[in-house]
C-alpha positions as CSV (number, residue, x, y, z in Angstrom):
1,X,0.0,0.0,0.0
2,X,2.9,2.4,0.8
3,X,4.4,1.8,-2.7
4,X,1.0,2.5,-4.3
5,X,0.6,5.7,-2.4
6,X,4.1,6.8,-3.4
7,X,3.5,6.0,-7.0
8,X,0.2,7.9,-7.1
9,X,1.8,10.9,-5.3
10,X,4.2,11.3,-8.3
11,X,1.3,11.5,-10.8
12,X,-0.1,14.9,-12.0
13,X,-3.1,16.0,-9.9
14,X,-5.4,16.3,-13.0
15,X,-4.6,12.7,-14.0
16,X,-5.5,11.5,-10.5
17,X,-8.8,13.4,-10.6
18,X,-9.6,11.8,-13.9
19,X,-8.8,8.3,-12.9
20,X,-10.6,8.5,-9.6
21,X,-13.6,10.1,-11.2
22,X,-13.8,7.4,-13.9
23,X,-13.7,4.7,-11.2
24,X,-16.4,6.3,-9.1
25,X,-18.6,6.9,-12.1
26,X,-18.0,3.4,-13.5
27,X,-19.1,1.8,-10.2
28,X,-22.8,2.4,-11.3
29,X,-22.5,3.3,-14.9
30,X,-20.8,0.1,-16.0
31,X,-21.5,-2.0,-12.8
32,X,-17.9,-2.0,-11.7
33,X,-19.1,-1.8,-8.2
34,X,-20.3,-5.4,-8.2
35,X,-16.6,-6.3,-8.2
36,X,-14.8,-3.4,-6.6
37,X,-16.9,-1.0,-4.4
38,X,-15.9,2.6,-4.6
39,X,-15.1,3.3,-0.9
40,X,-11.4,2.4,-1.4
41,X,-11.0,5.0,-4.2
42,X,-12.7,7.7,-2.1
43,X,-10.5,6.9,0.9
44,X,-7.5,7.1,-1.3
45,X,-8.5,10.5,-2.5
46,X,-9.0,11.6,1.1
47,X,-5.5,10.5,2.0
48,X,-4.0,12.2,-1.1
49,X,-5.8,15.4,-0.1
50,X,-4.3,15.1,3.4
51,X,-0.8,14.5,1.9
52,X,-1.1,17.6,-0.3
53,X,-1.1,15.9,-3.6
54,X,-4.8,16.9,-4.2
55,X,-6.8,19.8,-2.9
56,X,-9.7,18.9,-0.7
57,X,-12.5,21.1,-2.2
58,X,-11.8,20.2,-5.9
59,X,-11.5,16.6,-4.9
60,X,-15.0,16.6,-3.3
61,X,-16.5,18.4,-6.3
62,X,-15.0,16.0,-8.8
63,X,-15.9,12.9,-6.9
64,X,-19.5,14.1,-6.3
65,X,-19.9,15.1,-9.9
66,X,-18.5,11.7,-11.1
67,X,-20.9,9.8,-8.8
68,X,-23.9,11.8,-10.0
69,X,-23.0,11.3,-13.7
70,X,-22.5,7.6,-13.2
71,X,-25.9,7.3,-11.5
72,X,-27.5,9.3,-14.3
73,X,-26.0,7.0,-16.9
74,X,-27.2,3.9,-15.0
75,X,-30.7,5.4,-14.6
76,X,-30.9,6.1,-18.3
77,X,-29.7,2.6,-19.1
78,X,-32.4,1.2,-16.8
79,X,-35.0,3.3,-18.5
80,X,-33.9,2.3,-22.0
81,X,-33.2,-1.4,-21.5
82,X,-35.5,-2.2,-18.7
83,X,-38.5,-3.2,-20.9
84,X,-36.2,-5.3,-23.1
85,X,-34.8,-7.1,-20.0
86,X,-38.4,-7.9,-18.8
87,X,-39.4,-9.2,-22.2
88,X,-36.3,-11.4,-22.6
89,X,-35.7,-14.9,-21.4
90,X,-34.5,-14.0,-18.0
91,X,-37.3,-11.5,-17.5
92,X,-39.8,-14.1,-18.4
93,X,-38.4,-16.4,-15.7
94,X,-38.8,-13.7,-13.1
95,X,-42.4,-13.4,-14.1
96,X,-44.8,-10.4,-14.3
97,X,-46.0,-10.8,-10.7
98,X,-42.4,-10.4,-9.3
99,X,-41.7,-7.5,-11.6
100,X,-44.8,-5.8,-10.4
101,X,-43.9,-6.4,-6.7
102,X,-40.4,-4.8,-7.4
103,X,-42.1,-1.8,-9.0
104,X,-44.5,-1.5,-6.1
105,X,-41.7,-1.7,-3.5
106,X,-39.6,1.0,-5.2
107,X,-42.7,3.2,-5.6
108,X,-43.6,2.7,-2.0
109,X,-40.1,3.6,-0.7
110,X,-39.5,6.2,-3.3
111,X,-36.6,8.5,-2.8
112,X,-35.9,7.2,0.6
113,X,-34.8,3.9,-0.9
114,X,-32.6,5.6,-3.4
115,X,-30.9,7.7,-0.6
116,X,-30.3,4.7,1.7
117,X,-28.9,2.5,-1.2
118,X,-26.1,4.9,-1.7
119,X,-24.5,3.9,1.6
120,X,-24.6,0.2,0.9
121,X,-22.1,-1.5,-1.3
122,X,-23.6,-3.4,-4.3
123,X,-27.0,-1.8,-3.7
124,X,-25.9,1.6,-4.9
125,X,-24.7,-0.2,-8.1
126,X,-28.1,-1.7,-9.0
127,X,-30.7,0.8,-7.5
128,X,-30.2,3.5,-10.2
129,X,-30.9,0.9,-12.9
130,X,-33.9,-0.5,-11.1
131,X,-35.3,3.0,-10.5
132,X,-35.0,3.8,-14.2
133,X,-36.6,0.5,-15.3
134,X,-39.5,1.0,-12.8
135,X,-40.5,4.3,-14.5
136,X,-39.5,6.6,-11.5
137,X,-39.3,10.2,-12.8
138,X,-35.8,11.5,-12.9
139,X,-36.9,14.7,-11.2
140,X,-37.9,12.5,-8.2
141,X,-34.8,10.3,-8.4
142,X,-32.2,13.1,-8.8
143,X,-32.7,15.1,-5.5
144,X,-32.6,12.0,-3.3
145,X,-29.7,10.5,-5.2
146,X,-27.7,13.7,-5.1
147,X,-28.3,14.0,-1.3
148,X,-27.1,10.4,-0.8
149,X,-24.1,11.0,-3.1
150,X,-23.0,14.1,-1.2
151,X,-23.2,12.3,2.1
152,X,-21.5,9.1,0.9
153,X,-18.7,10.8,-1.1
154,X,-18.1,13.6,1.4
155,X,-18.1,11.2,4.4
156,X,-15.7,8.8,2.8
157,X,-13.2,11.4,1.6
158,X,-13.3,13.5,4.8
159,X,-12.9,10.4,7.0
160,X,-9.5,9.6,5.6
161,X,-8.6,13.2,5.2
162,X,-9.1,13.7,8.9
163,X,-7.6,10.3,9.8
164,X,-4.3,11.2,8.1
165,X,-2.0,8.3,7.5
166,X,-4.3,5.6,8.9
167,X,-5.7,4.8,5.5
168,X,-5.5,1.0,5.9
169,X,-7.1,1.1,9.3
170,X,-10.0,3.3,8.2
171,X,-10.5,1.3,5.0
172,X,-10.7,-1.9,7.1
173,X,-13.2,-0.3,9.5
174,X,-15.5,0.9,6.7
175,X,-15.3,-2.5,5.0
176,X,-16.4,-4.1,8.2
177,X,-19.2,-1.6,8.6
178,X,-20.4,-2.2,5.0
179,X,-20.5,-6.0,5.8
180,X,-22.5,-5.2,8.9
181,X,-25.0,-3.1,7.0
182,X,-25.5,-5.9,4.4
183,X,-26.1,-8.5,7.2
184,X,-28.5,-6.0,8.9
185,X,-30.4,-5.7,5.6
186,X,-30.5,-9.5,5.5
187,X,-32.0,-9.5,9.0
188,X,-34.7,-7.0,7.9
189,X,-35.5,-9.1,4.9
190,X,-35.7,-12.2,7.1
191,X,-38.1,-10.4,9.5
192,X,-40.4,-9.2,6.7
193,X,-40.5,-12.5,4.9
194,X,-40.8,-14.6,8.1
195,X,-43.5,-12.3,9.5
196,X,-45.4,-12.4,6.2
197,X,-45.3,-16.1,6.0
198,X,-46.4,-16.5,9.6
199,X,-49.3,-14.1,9.0
200,X,-50.4,-16.1,5.9
201,X,-50.0,-19.4,7.9
202,X,-51.4,-18.5,11.3
203,X,-50.9,-22.1,12.4
204,X,-47.4,-22.6,11.0
205,X,-46.8,-26.2,12.3
206,X,-50.0,-27.4,10.6
207,X,-49.0,-25.6,7.4
208,X,-45.5,-27.1,7.4
209,X,-46.9,-30.6,8.1
210,X,-49.4,-30.2,5.2
211,X,-46.6,-29.3,2.9
212,X,-44.4,-32.1,4.1
213,X,-47.2,-34.5,3.5
214,X,-47.1,-33.6,-0.2
215,X,-43.5,-34.7,-0.5
216,X,-43.1,-38.0,-2.4
217,X,-41.7,-40.0,0.6
218,X,-44.7,-39.0,2.8
219,X,-47.5,-38.7,0.2
220,X,-48.2,-42.4,0.1
221,X,-48.3,-42.6,3.9
222,X,-50.7,-39.7,4.3
223,X,-53.0,-40.9,1.5
224,X,-53.2,-44.3,3.2
225,X,-53.5,-43.3,6.8
226,X,-54.7,-39.7,6.6
227,X,-58.2,-40.6,7.7
228,X,-56.9,-42.2,10.9
229,X,-55.1,-39.0,11.8
230,X,-58.2,-37.0,11.1
231,X,-60.3,-39.3,13.4
232,X,-57.6,-39.0,16.0
233,X,-57.7,-35.2,15.9
234,X,-61.5,-35.3,16.2
235,X,-61.1,-37.6,19.2
236,X,-58.6,-35.3,20.9
237,X,-61.0,-32.3,20.7
238,X,-60.5,-28.6,19.8
239,X,-59.0,-27.6,23.2
240,X,-56.2,-30.1,23.1
241,X,-55.7,-29.4,19.4
242,X,-55.2,-25.7,20.2
243,X,-52.8,-26.6,23.0
244,X,-50.7,-28.9,20.7
245,X,-50.7,-26.2,18.0
246,X,-49.5,-23.6,20.5
247,X,-46.8,-25.9,21.9
248,X,-45.5,-26.9,18.5
249,X,-45.7,-23.3,17.3
250,X,-43.7,-22.0,20.3
251,X,-41.0,-24.6,19.6
252,X,-40.8,-23.4,16.0
253,X,-40.6,-19.8,17.2
254,X,-37.8,-20.7,19.5
255,X,-35.7,-21.9,16.6
256,X,-36.6,-18.8,14.7
257,X,-35.3,-16.8,17.6
258,X,-32.0,-18.6,17.6
259,X,-31.6,-17.9,13.9
260,X,-32.4,-14.2,14.3
261,X,-30.0,-13.9,17.2
262,X,-27.3,-15.5,15.1
263,X,-27.8,-13.1,12.3
264,X,-27.8,-10.1,14.6
265,X,-24.7,-11.4,16.2
266,X,-23.0,-11.2,12.8
267,X,-24.1,-7.6,12.5
268,X,-22.6,-6.7,15.9
269,X,-19.4,-8.6,15.3
270,X,-18.9,-7.2,11.8
271,X,-19.8,-3.6,12.7
272,X,-16.6,-2.9,14.5
273,X,-18.5,-1.6,17.5
274,X,-16.3,-3.7,19.7
275,X,-13.3,-1.5,18.8
276,X,-14.9,1.5,20.7
277,X,-16.1,-0.5,23.7
278,X,-13.0,0.2,25.7
279,X,-13.0,3.9,24.8
280,X,-16.7,4.3,25.9
281,X,-16.1,2.3,29.1
282,X,-13.0,4.4,29.9
283,X,-15.0,7.6,29.4
284,X,-17.9,6.6,31.6
285,X,-15.8,5.1,34.5
286,X,-14.6,8.5,36.0
287,X,-18.0,10.0,35.6
288,X,-19.8,7.7,37.9
289,X,-21.1,9.4,41.0
290,X,-22.8,7.8,44.0
291,X,-26.1,9.5,43.3
292,X,-26.2,8.5,39.6
293,X,-25.1,5.0,40.4
294,X,-27.9,4.6,43.0
295,X,-30.4,5.9,40.5
296,X,-29.2,3.6,37.7
297,X,-29.2,0.6,40.1
298,X,-32.8,1.4,41.1
299,X,-33.9,1.7,37.5
300,X,-32.2,-1.6,36.6
301,X,-33.7,-3.3,39.6
302,X,-37.3,-2.2,39.0
303,X,-37.5,-2.6,35.2
304,X,-36.6,-6.2,35.0
305,X,-37.6,-8.6,32.3
306,X,-39.7,-10.8,34.5
307,X,-41.7,-7.9,35.9
308,X,-42.4,-6.5,32.4
309,X,-43.5,-9.9,31.1
310,X,-46.1,-10.1,33.9
311,X,-47.2,-6.5,33.0
312,X,-47.5,-7.5,29.3
313,X,-49.6,-10.6,30.3
314,X,-52.0,-8.5,32.3
315,X,-52.4,-5.8,29.7
316,X,-52.8,-8.3,26.9
317,X,-55.5,-10.2,28.8
318,X,-57.4,-7.0,29.6
319,X,-57.3,-5.8,26.0
320,X,-58.2,-9.2,24.6
321,X,-61.2,-9.4,27.0
322,X,-62.4,-6.0,25.9
323,X,-62.0,-6.7,22.2
324,X,-63.7,-10.2,22.1
325,X,-64.5,-12.2,20.0
326,X,-61.1,-13.0,18.5
327,X,-59.7,-15.7,16.3
328,X,-58.1,-18.9,17.7
329,X,-54.9,-19.5,15.9
330,X,-51.2,-19.2,16.8
331,X,-50.8,-15.6,15.4
332,X,-54.0,-14.4,17.0
333,X,-53.1,-15.9,20.4
334,X,-49.6,-14.4,20.3
335,X,-50.9,-11.1,19.2
336,X,-53.6,-10.8,21.9
337,X,-54.0,-12.8,25.1
338,X,-50.8,-14.7,24.7
339,X,-48.6,-11.7,23.8
340,X,-46.3,-12.5,26.7
341,X,-45.4,-16.0,25.3
342,X,-42.9,-14.7,22.7
343,X,-41.2,-12.8,25.5
344,X,-40.7,-15.9,27.5
345,X,-39.3,-17.7,24.5
346,X,-37.0,-14.7,23.9
347,X,-35.7,-14.8,27.5
348,X,-34.9,-18.5,27.0
349,X,-33.1,-17.8,23.8
350,X,-31.0,-15.0,25.3
351,X,-30.1,-17.1,28.4
352,X,-29.2,-20.0,26.1
353,X,-26.9,-17.8,24.0
354,X,-25.2,-16.6,27.2
355,X,-24.7,-20.1,28.5
356,X,-23.0,-21.1,25.2
357,X,-20.4,-18.4,25.7
358,X,-18.2,-19.8,28.5
359,X,-15.3,-17.9,29.9
360,X,-17.2,-14.5,30.2
361,X,-17.5,-13.0,33.6
362,X,-20.9,-12.2,35.2
363,X,-20.5,-8.5,34.7
364,X,-20.3,-8.5,30.9
365,X,-19.0,-10.1,27.8
366,X,-22.4,-11.3,26.7
367,X,-23.6,-10.6,23.2
368,X,-27.3,-10.3,24.1
369,X,-27.8,-9.4,27.8
370,X,-31.1,-10.8,28.8
371,X,-32.4,-7.8,30.6
372,X,-31.8,-5.4,27.8
373,X,-33.2,-7.8,25.2
374,X,-36.4,-8.7,27.2
375,X,-37.0,-5.1,28.4
376,X,-36.8,-3.7,24.9
377,X,-39.1,-6.4,23.5
378,X,-41.6,-6.1,26.4
379,X,-41.8,-2.3,26.0
380,X,-42.2,-2.6,22.2
381,X,-44.9,-5.2,22.7
382,X,-46.8,-3.0,25.2
383,X,-46.6,-0.1,22.7
384,X,-47.8,-2.3,19.9
385,X,-50.8,-3.5,22.0
386,X,-51.8,0.0,23.0
387,X,-51.2,1.6,19.6
388,X,-52.8,-1.0,17.4
389,X,-56.3,0.5,17.4
390,X,-55.7,3.8,19.1
391,X,-55.6,7.3,17.6
392,X,-52.3,8.5,16.4
393,X,-51.5,10.7,19.5
394,X,-51.9,7.7,21.7
395,X,-49.8,5.6,19.3
396,X,-47.1,8.2,19.2
397,X,-47.1,8.5,23.0
398,X,-46.9,4.7,23.4
399,X,-44.0,4.2,21.1
400,X,-42.2,7.2,22.5
401,X,-42.6,5.8,26.0
402,X,-41.3,2.4,24.8
403,X,-38.2,4.0,23.2
404,X,-37.4,6.2,26.2
405,X,-37.8,3.2,28.6
406,X,-35.5,0.9,26.5
407,X,-32.9,3.7,26.2
408,X,-33.0,4.4,29.9
409,X,-32.5,0.7,30.9
410,X,-29.8,0.1,28.3
411,X,-28.1,3.4,29.2
412,X,-28.2,2.6,32.9
413,X,-26.6,-0.8,32.4
414,X,-24.0,0.7,30.1
415,X,-23.3,3.5,32.7
416,X,-22.9,0.9,35.5
417,X,-20.4,-1.1,33.4
418,X,-22.7,-4.2,33.3
419,X,-22.6,-4.2,29.5
420,X,-20.4,-2.8,26.7
421,X,-21.6,-0.6,23.9
422,X,-21.6,-3.4,21.4
423,X,-23.6,-5.7,23.7
424,X,-26.1,-2.9,24.4
425,X,-26.7,-2.2,20.7
426,X,-27.0,-6.0,19.9
427,X,-29.5,-6.6,22.7
428,X,-31.7,-3.7,21.7
429,X,-31.6,-4.7,18.1
430,X,-32.7,-8.2,19.0
431,X,-35.6,-7.0,21.2
432,X,-36.9,-4.7,18.4
433,X,-36.5,-7.3,15.7
434,X,-38.3,-9.9,17.8
435,X,-41.4,-7.6,18.2
436,X,-41.3,-6.7,14.5
437,X,-41.7,-10.3,13.5
438,X,-45.1,-10.6,15.2
439,X,-46.2,-7.1,14.1
440,X,-45.6,-8.0,10.5
441,X,-47.4,-11.4,11.0
442,X,-50.4,-9.7,12.6
443,X,-50.7,-7.1,9.9
444,X,-50.3,-9.7,7.2
445,X,-52.9,-12.0,8.8
446,X,-55.4,-9.1,8.8
447,X,-54.8,-8.4,5.1
448,X,-55.0,-12.1,4.2
449,X,-58.5,-12.5,5.7
450,X,-59.7,-9.2,4.0
451,X,-60.7,-7.3,7.1
452,X,-59.4,-6.2,10.5
453,X,-62.5,-7.2,12.6
454,X,-61.9,-10.4,14.7
455,X,-64.2,-13.3,14.0
456,X,-65.7,-15.7,16.6
457,X,-64.2,-19.2,16.1
458,X,-66.7,-21.7,14.9
459,X,-67.4,-24.3,17.6
460,X,-64.0,-23.7,19.2
461,X,-61.9,-24.9,16.3
462,X,-58.3,-24.0,16.4
463,X,-58.0,-23.1,12.7
464,X,-58.3,-19.4,11.6
465,X,-61.0,-18.7,8.9
466,X,-59.6,-18.5,5.4
467,X,-60.9,-17.4,2.1
């Protein structure tokens, strides 16, 4: 790297501007970014500006202009060749329904999606083409894209300009952060897809068994003995059937929780937050006073996960009793009277993850501290229950209270030194993501049945009405 910087420093400044501009523009214009993301070039420009080879202001102008031009070329290519791609062989394999879903998604996110994509490697390479192919007007695309370009280019150049000679260190940090963002986007996609599937299959175990029964090895068995299983289910009765569905569903949700915790663990480990844990802990240590410590200990002692789970159970039972009748399926139970059950599962998941990390002391070193995780999920669940059918001022107040409570508990534990910054962020993310799964499932279930008014179960059956 030192030899490369020395060689570049001997080149004329206009030539460096030209080469760097071509690389940045080509990242989206000719899809170079799928192979070589542009952060390395921008960091190098920042270092050369620090070294005096380039001037900072012209470098920023040239890089921002190059990125905007590259995105404009990609947008135009998507507008021109998008219909041809859809009509081609690969487009036919995707199918009109999936193309329409992609168009609807981009139209729904609009400029916000264009802005966010600029900060994610690979996404910024493809989004301008997708925006052009979807028919988004350029006057709508351009302001959001230019704002994202200015933030991405300016941030990347200025980071290494201010960091000076630590080019390799900063480049490594930003590479890790990009990987963390990609994994976080994968988590969001998993939450949305998992929640949508759960909402469309409110008794997931029954749905999975039905699909498994259609597989060739089991099809013969179910065709031959399916009547016996039906008669056995009738013999068990609707109450025991519901209990079996709930038990099997909670076991399935437990494994989903382990998978979600694993993905978010990758986010935390790849984010580089662990590098600042010691700095933050060292900054907080001399600022602990007896009064603040006592207040933080009181807060941590009162707002415990077990206490909030009991509060959620009582509130959920009261709201379910007032809003009867309601459906009897796994999603309906977990979204109403049984809203506390996912919190119990989450507490078990968090404790299990801690027990699988031996060698850590009791005061910290745990990726998902149970109290932070369960408190965040419990407060979010309470806000969801209160805000679901309330007017917007009540909904805003509920979610604001949940956010403040989660921040206070997490901040108190961080202040007391019970957790590090990376552990705090990881636990809060897991608590929010866990609630989001069931929120998406509830909303999807309501849309799937065509209304939002609960329906009285027919003769106590444990299957949600379908259309």
